[in-house]
C-alpha positions in Angstrom: -19.3 25.0 -3.5 -15.5 27.5 -3.1 -15.0 27.2 0.6 -14.8 23.4 1.1 -12.9 23.1 -2.1 -10.4 25.5 -1.3 -10.4 23.8 2.4 -8.9 20.4 0.8 -6.6 22.4 -1.6 -5.2 24.2 1.9 -4.6 21.0 3.4 -2.3 19.9 -0.1 -1.1 22.5 -0.5 -2.2 23.8 -3.6 -4.3 26.8 -2.4 -3.7 27.8 -5.8 -3.7 25.5 -8.1 -6.9 25.0 -10.1 -7.0 29.0 -11.3 -9.7 28.7 -14.6 -11.7 26.0 -13.5 -15.6 24.7 -14.1 -15.0 25.9 -18.3 -16.4 22.8 -20.3 -13.1 20.4 -20.8 -13.6 19.2 -24.4 -13.8 21.7 -27.6 -16.6 21.6 -30.1 -14.7 20.1 -32.6 -13.4 17.5 -30.7 -13.8 13.8 -30.5 -17.2 12.8 -28.6 -16.8 9.2 -27.9 -14.0 7.3 -26.9 -13.5 3.6 -25.2 -12.0 3.2 -21.7 -10.7 -0.3 -20.4 -10.6 -0.3 -16.4 -11.5 -2.7 -13.5 -14.9 -2.0 -12.1 -15.1 -1.2 -8.8 -15.5 -4.0 -6.4 -17.7 -2.0 -3.9 -20.7 -1.6 -6.9 -19.9 -4.9 -9.1 -22.8 -6.9 -7.1 -25.3 -3.4 -8.4 -23.9 -2.3 -11.7 -22.4 -4.0 -14.8 -20.5 -1.3 -16.2 -19.3 1.9 -15.2 -21.6 3.6 -17.7 -24.4 3.0 -15.1 -22.4 5.0 -12.6 -24.3 8.3 -11.7 -20.5 10.0 -11.8 -20.5 9.3 -15.7 -23.7 9.8 -16.9 -23.7 13.5 -15.1 -19.9 13.6 -16.6 -21.6 13.2 -20.3 -23.7 15.9 -19.9 -21.3 18.2 -18.4 -18.4 18.1 -20.7 -20.3 16.2 -24.0 -18.5 13.7 -24.0 -19.5 9.8 -24.1 -17.4 7.0 -22.8 -17.9 3.3 -23.6 -16.6 1.4 -21.0 -15.0 -2.2 -21.2 -14.3 -3.9 -18.0 -12.3 -7.1 -17.5 -13.8 -9.9 -15.1 -14.0 -9.1 -11.3 -10.4 -10.6 -9.8 -8.9 -11.3 -13.6 -7.5 -7.5 -14.4 -3.9 -8.3 -14.6 -4.6 -11.4 -16.6 -6.8 -9.4 -18.8 -4.3 -6.8 -19.0 -1.5 -8.7 -20.6 -3.8 -10.5 -22.6 -4.8 -6.3 -23.9 -1.9 -5.1 -24.8 -0.4 -8.7 -26.1 -3.4 -8.2 -28.9 -1.7 -5.2 -30.2 -1.9 -1.4 -30.8 -4.3 -1.8 -33.3 -7.0 -3.4 -31.0 -6.7 -1.3 -28.0 -9.2 1.0 -26.6 -9.0 4.9 -26.6 -7.8 4.8 -22.8 -6.4 2.0 -20.4 -6.9 2.9 -16.5 -4.4 0.2 -15.2 -1.2 0.3 -12.4 1.3 1.2 -15.4 4.3 1.3 -13.4 3.3 -2.8 -12.9 4.5 -2.5 -16.9 7.7 -4.8 -18.2 10.2 -2.1 -17.6 8.0 0.5 -16.3 6.0 3.4 -18.4 8.6 4.2 -20.5 8.4 0.8 -21.7 5.0 0.9 -22.9 5.5 4.0 -24.1 8.7 2.7 -26.5 6.9 -0.4 -27.5 4.1 2.1 -29.0 1.3 0.9 -26.5 0.7 4.1 -25.1 1.6 8.1 -26.0 3.7 10.2 -24.2 1.1 13.1 -22.5 3.9 15.7 -21.5 3.2 17.9 -24.9 -0.4 17.1 -24.9 -0.9 17.7 -20.7 1.3 20.9 -21.2 -0.9 22.3 -23.7 -4.5 21.2 -23.3 -5.0 19.9 -19.1 -4.3 23.3 -17.6 -5.9 21.7 -14.0 -3.3 18.7 -14.2 -0.3 20.9 -15.1 -0.5 23.5 -12.7 -1.3 21.1 -9.8 2.0 19.2 -11.1 3.9 22.6 -11.5 3.2 23.4 -7.8 3.6 20.0 -5.8 7.3 18.5 -6.5 6.2 15.0 -5.2 2.9 15.0 -7.5 5.5 15.7 -10.0 8.4 13.4 -9.2 6.0 10.7 -8.8 3.8 11.1 -12.0 6.5 11.4 -14.9 9.0 8.3 -15.5 12.9 8.1 -15.0 13.5 9.7 -18.6 10.6 12.4 -17.5 7.7 11.8 -19.5 4.5 12.2 -18.4 2.4 9.0 -19.5 -1.1 9.4 -17.5 -3.3 10.9 -14.9 -2.4 9.9 -11.4 -4.4 9.1 -8.7 -3.5 12.0 -6.2 -3.8 11.7 -3.0 -4.6 15.4 -0.4 -5.3 15.6 2.8 -2.9 14.4 5.5 -4.9 10.8 5.9 -2.5 7.9 4.1 -2.5 5.0 6.6 -5.9 3.1 7.2 -4.1 -0.3 8.5 -2.3 -1.5 11.9 -2.7 -3.1 15.1 -6.5 -3.3 16.8 -6.6 -4.5 20.4 -9.9 -5.5 22.7 -10.5 -2.1 24.7 -13.0 -3.4 26.3 -10.4 -6.3 28.0 -8.0 -3.2 29.0 -10.6 -1.2 30.3 -11.6 -4.6 32.7 -8.5 -5.0 33.4 -7.5 -1.3 34.4 -4.7 -1.2 31.6 -3.9 1.7 29.6 -2.9 1.2 26.0 0.6 -0.4 25.8 3.0 1.9 23.8 6.2 0.0 25.0 7.5 -3.7 24.2 7.4 -4.4 28.1 3.4 -3.2 28.4 2.6 -5.5 25.3 3.8 -8.0 26.9 2.3 -7.5 29.8 -0.9 -6.7 27.8 -0.6 -10.2 26.3 -0.2 -12.2 29.3 -3.3 -10.1 31.0 -5.7 -11.4 28.2 -4.4 -15.2 28.6 -4.2 -15.6 32.0 -7.1 -13.0 32.9 -9.2 -13.2 30.1 -8.6 -16.6 28.8 -7.3 -16.1 25.5 -5.8 -19.2 24.2 -4.2 -17.1 21.4 -3.9 -13.3 22.5 -2.0 -12.0 19.6 -3.3 -13.4 16.6 -2.2 -12.7 12.4 -2.4 -14.4 9.3 1.0 -15.3 7.8 1.0 -12.9 5.5 0.4 -10.2 8.0 3.9 -11.5 9.6 5.6 -10.9 6.5 4.4 -7.3 5.1 2.3 -5.8 7.7 4.1 -2.3 10.0 3.3 -3.8 14.0 6.1 -4.6 16.0 9.1 -4.6 14.4 9.1 -0.8 14.6 10.2 -1.7 18.1 13.7 -3.1 16.6 13.3 0.2 13.7 13.4 -2.2 10.8 10.7 -2.7 8.1 9.5 -5.9 7.4 9.5 -5.3 3.3 12.1 -3.6 1.7 11.9 0.1 2.5 14.5 3.3 2.8 16.4 4.6 4.9 18.0 7.8 4.4 17.6 7.3 0.8 19.5 3.7 0.4 17.3 0.7 -0.4 17.0 -1.6 3.0 16.1 -5.8 2.5 15.1 -6.1 6.5 16.1 -9.5 6.6 20.3 -8.1 6.2 19.9 -5.8 8.9 20.8 -6.6 12.9 17.2 -5.5 14.0 15.2 -7.9 12.1 16.8 -11.0 13.7 16.3 -9.6 17.4 12.4 -8.5 16.0 12.0 -12.4 15.0 13.6 -13.5 18.3 11.2 -11.4 19.9 8.3 -13.7 17.8 9.7 -17.1 18.7 10.0 -16.3 22.2 6.1 -14.9 22.4 5.1 -18.0 20.6 7.0 -20.2 23.0 5.0 -18.5 25.6 1.2 -19.1 24.2 1.0 -15.2 23.3 1.3 -14.9 19.8 -1.3 -17.2 18.0 0.2 -21.3 17.6 -1.5 -21.2 14.3 -0.3 -17.7 12.5 0.7 -19.7 10.2 -2.5 -21.3 8.7 -5.1 -18.9 10.0 -7.4 -17.5 6.7 -9.4 -14.1 7.6 -12.1 -16.4 8.6 -10.2 -17.7 11.2 -9.0 -14.4 12.6 -12.2 -13.4 12.1 -13.8 -15.9 14.4 -10.8 -15.8 17.3 -10.9 -11.5 17.7 -15.0 -11.9 18.1 -15.1 -15.3 19.8 -12.6 -14.5 22.7 -9.8 -16.8 21.5 -7.7 -13.3 20.7 -7.7 -9.8 21.8 -5.0 -8.3 19.3 -4.9 -8.6 15.7 -3.1 -6.3 12.3 -6.8 -5.0 10.5 -8.2 -2.3 8.6 -10.7 0.5 9.3 -13.3 -0.3 7.5 -12.9 -4.0 6.6 -12.2 -5.0 10.2 -12.8 -2.1 13.1 -16.3 -1.8 11.3 -17.0 -5.2 10.3 -16.3 -6.8 14.0 -18.2 -3.7 15.5 -20.8 -4.0 14.0 -21.2 -7.6 14.0 -20.6 -7.9 17.5 -23.5 -5.0 18.8 -26.1 -7.7 19.8 -23.7 -10.6 20.8 -21.9 -8.7 23.2 -23.4 -5.2 23.9 -19.7 -4.3 25.8 -17.5 -5.7 23.3 -15.3 -2.4 22.2 -12.0 -1.9 19.8 -9.6 0.4 19.4 -6.5 1.2 17.0 -3.2 0.6 19.2 -0.4 3.3 17.8 2.6 1.5 16.5 5.1 0.0 19.2 8.1 1.5 20.0 11.3 0.7 22.0 10.7 3.9 24.0 8.1 5.8 25.5 7.8 9.0 23.5 9.9 7.0 20.5 8.2 7.8 16.9 7.5 4.7 15.2 9.0 5.3 11.4 7.5 1.9 9.7 3.7 1.8 8.5 1.6 1.7 5.7 1.5 4.7 3.8 -0.2 5.7 0.6 1.7 7.3 -2.1 0.6 11.1 -3.4 0.2 10.3 -6.7 -1.0 6.6 -6.3 -1.8 4.3 -8.8 -4.1 3.5 -11.0 -3.0 6.5 -14.3 -5.1 6.6 -16.8 -3.0 6.4 -20.2 -4.3 7.1 -23.9 -3.3 4.3 -26.0 -1.7 5.0 -29.7 -4.9 3.9 -31.2 -6.7 6.5 -29.7 -7.8 9.1 -33.1 -7.9 12.5 -30.7 -5.8 12.4 -28.0 -6.2 16.0 -27.7 -9.8 15.9 -26.7 -8.8 12.8 -24.5 -6.5 14.4 -22.8 -9.3 17.2 -22.1 -11.9 15.5 -21.0 -9.3 13.4 -18.2 -8.1 16.7 -17.0 -12.1 17.4 -16.1 -11.4 15.2 -12.4 -8.6 17.3 -11.3 -10.9 20.6 -11.6 -13.4 22.4 -8.8 -16.4 20.8 -10.2 -14.5 17.5 -10.9 -13.2 16.8 -7.7 -16.7 17.0 -6.1 -18.3 14.8 -8.9 -16.2 12.0 -8.1 -16.1 12.2 -4.7 -18.8 13.3 -3.6 -21.8 12.9 -6.7 -24.4 15.1 -8.0 -25.6 18.1 -5.6 -29.0 17.5 -4.4 -28.9 13.7 -4.8 -25.6 12.3 -3.1 -24.5 15.3 -1.1 -25.4 19.0 -0.1 -23.0 21.3 1.0 -23.4 22.7 4.7 -21.5 24.9 6.0 -18.8 24.4 3.9 -18.7 20.5 3.9 -19.6 18.4 1.7 -22.4 16.2 3.6 -23.5 12.7 1.9 -27.5 12.7 1.5 -29.4 9.6 2.8 -28.9 7.8 -0.8 -25.3 7.4 0.5 -25.7 6.8 4.4 -28.9 5.7 4.6 -29.2 3.8 1.2 -33.2 3.2 0.7 -32.5 0.1 -0.9 -30.5 -1.6 2.1 -27.4 -0.7 0.4 -24.2 -0.4 2.5 -22.1 2.9 2.3 -19.4 1.2 0.0 -22.1 0.2 -2.7 -24.3 2.9 -2.2 -20.7 4.9 -3.2 -19.9 2.3 -5.5 -23.2 3.0 -7.7 -22.7 6.8 -7.8 -19.1 7.9 -7.8 -15.4 6.6 -6.9 -14.5 8.5 -3.9 -14.1 4.7 -1.8 -11.6 3.3 -4.4 -8.0 4.3 -6.0 -8.7 6.2 -9.4 -7.8 9.3 -11.5 -8.3 12.8 -10.0 -8.8 13.4 -6.3 -8.3 11.0 -3.5 -8.7 10.6 0.3 -10.6 14.4 0.6 -11.0 14.4 4.3 -14.9 15.2 4.4 -15.2 11.9 2.6 -13.6 9.6 5.0 -15.2 11.2 8.0 -18.3 10.1 7.0 -17.5 6.8 5.2 -15.7 5.5 8.6 -19.0 6.3 10.8 -18.6 4.6 14.0 -16.1 6.6 16.9 -13.6 3.9 16.6 -13.2 4.2 12.8 -12.4 7.8 13.2 -10.4 7.7 16.2 -8.3 4.5 14.3 -7.9 7.1 11.1 -6.2 9.9 13.7 -4.1 7.5 15.5 -2.9 5.0 12.6 -2.4 8.7 10.9 -0.3 10.5 13.5 3.2 9.8 12.0 2.4 8.9 8.8 5.1 11.8 7.6 7.7 9.7 9.3 6.8 6.6 6.7 6.8 9.0 3.8 11.0 8.8 4.8 10.9 5.2 4.7 8.2 3.8 2.5 9.7 2.5 -1.2 8.3 5.2 -3.6 7.2 4.6 -7.2 10.4 3.3 -8.6 10.6 1.8 -12.5 13.5 -1.2 -13.0 14.7 -1.0 -16.9 13.6 -4.0 -18.7 16.6 -5.6 -18.3 16.9 -5.0 -14.9 12.7 -6.4 -14.4 13.8 -9.5 -16.2 16.9 -9.9 -14.0 14.6 -9.2 -10.3 12.1 -11.7 -11.6 15.0 -14.6 -12.2 16.1 -13.7 -8.5 12.5 -12.4 -6.2 10.6 -15.7 -6.5 13.3 -17.7 -4.9 14.2 -15.2 -2.5 11.1 -14.4 -1.5 9.7 -18.0 -0.9 12.9 -18.9 1.0 12.8 -15.3 3.4 9.3 -16.5 4.2 9.8 -20.4 4.7 13.0 -19.4 6.9 11.0 -16.4 8.8 8.4 -18.9 9.5 10.7 -21.6 11.0 12.5 -19.2 13.0 9.2 -17.7 14.8 7.5 -21.2 15.2 11.6 -22.8 16.7 11.8 -25.4 13.7 15.2 -23.5 12.7 16.9 -22.1 15.9 17.9 -18.3 15.6 22.0 -19.4 16.3 21.7 -20.0 12.3 20.5 -17.0 11.6 24.1 -16.3 9.8 23.7 -19.0 7.6 20.3 -17.9 6.5 22.0 -14.4 5.8 24.8 -16.6 3.7 22.1 -18.4 1.8 20.7 -15.4 1.0 23.5 -13.8 -1.0 24.5 -16.8 -2.4 20.7 -16.1 -4.0 21.8 -13.2 -5.1 20.1 -10.8 -2.5 23.2 -8.2 -2.8 22.3 -7.8 -6.6 18.5 -7.8 -6.2 19.3 -4.5 -3.5 21.9 -3.4 -6.0 18.9 -3.3 -8.8 16.6 -1.6 -6.9 18.7 1.1 -5.4 19.9 2.0 -8.8 16.3 2.7 -9.7 15.9 4.6 -6.4 18.9 7.1 -7.5 16.6 7.3 -10.9 13.6 8.6 -8.6 15.5 11.1 -6.8 16.8 12.6 -10.0 13.5 12.7 -11.6 
């Protein structure tokens, strides 16, 4: 097993991080049963009632001698139930809670000072050799796993390998081929493609979106070197609407709207409507994801239209040879984190148990399951068995994974192993998209807002500012694109944002970002 694991460690620049792995992680005298609160993975929710039914945790119990009793909120109610959980008081808390702890009001530091969770800095130093070594040898893992005050509060989801970007522009490749067009890169090329789709393919809405894609998804904004949501430029917070490039971006979107290149109904589209337009010839370009969009569309159209073909398009740029800077990019240390609560009677044993996930054997178990059952090692790679790839009960790959292990869900331990991704994405179009959208991920690491943590006071102020600013920004973006409000009024739009406190909003985020860089 060593060969495959060393490959992933090399990608993560952590080749020596797991020395001494494989030892039993919980001492003989430690607590043998813990309660653990977490969302039930949606991929397995239709098949299992609890992660206690998951092969991964059943095997983990055999290896460590520790039994976990999982507590799951109703699917889709995680945040609401979490708020009720912490409001119930420390004495009512389970031993461990898996959650996006940076979202706790005031951040994890406040959760520690409120007596909800433990400061794990010392316990991890003494009883979690695997995680300790990883954090010591990877500065970004360390920086993104601690609070502003420098404490370790939980066990993170650590991304490994090169793949961080899983969404972008998707285009009808069969239409490009029929029209003799290459993959568009620049603004002029994209305009030509959209017009050709409209005029020669009969696409009534060549480019289709949902409104939230316009407000939060990175695509044509790259041409104007500006983000679509708050971003970082040379360690400085930028609010995109305050930057000159954003006005130019809206001007282009308005032009395409007027010419019928941008879907006139984009603001009322839901996912079902976009799906229909991309599969019935109404549209030829949309924003989507490798699994949830490319996979669904291609599989749905196999019999209906054998010529139907999709491809991932690179994020558009101003000039050929330019590199996009703005795209989705998962963080190195991602949420959720598992924190140990102040109600846990044996934190040392809990920490030792959690640390197993950062060992060689823990990585394999979390991402591939049990050898001979859900995977086999072949030529140094972890290859899923038919239990996963061609499930005898007719489960999809995602469902089969969801009842056996947690590879296809951000969760504590290692995530995004290349062997997992290259099998989870089974279609050639999906594998190509993985490489296309990931090509410039390193650029995005410089612009994506890292996991900053406002203080309790800052958080209260941000809450007061955010709702009005977000609502107004989204309303005006729609009006500018649809021509309801002329772009000649853009300066008035900026002045109104200032009146609403956008400069203070930026200032608070900058203070939190400065603290992040000082961690």
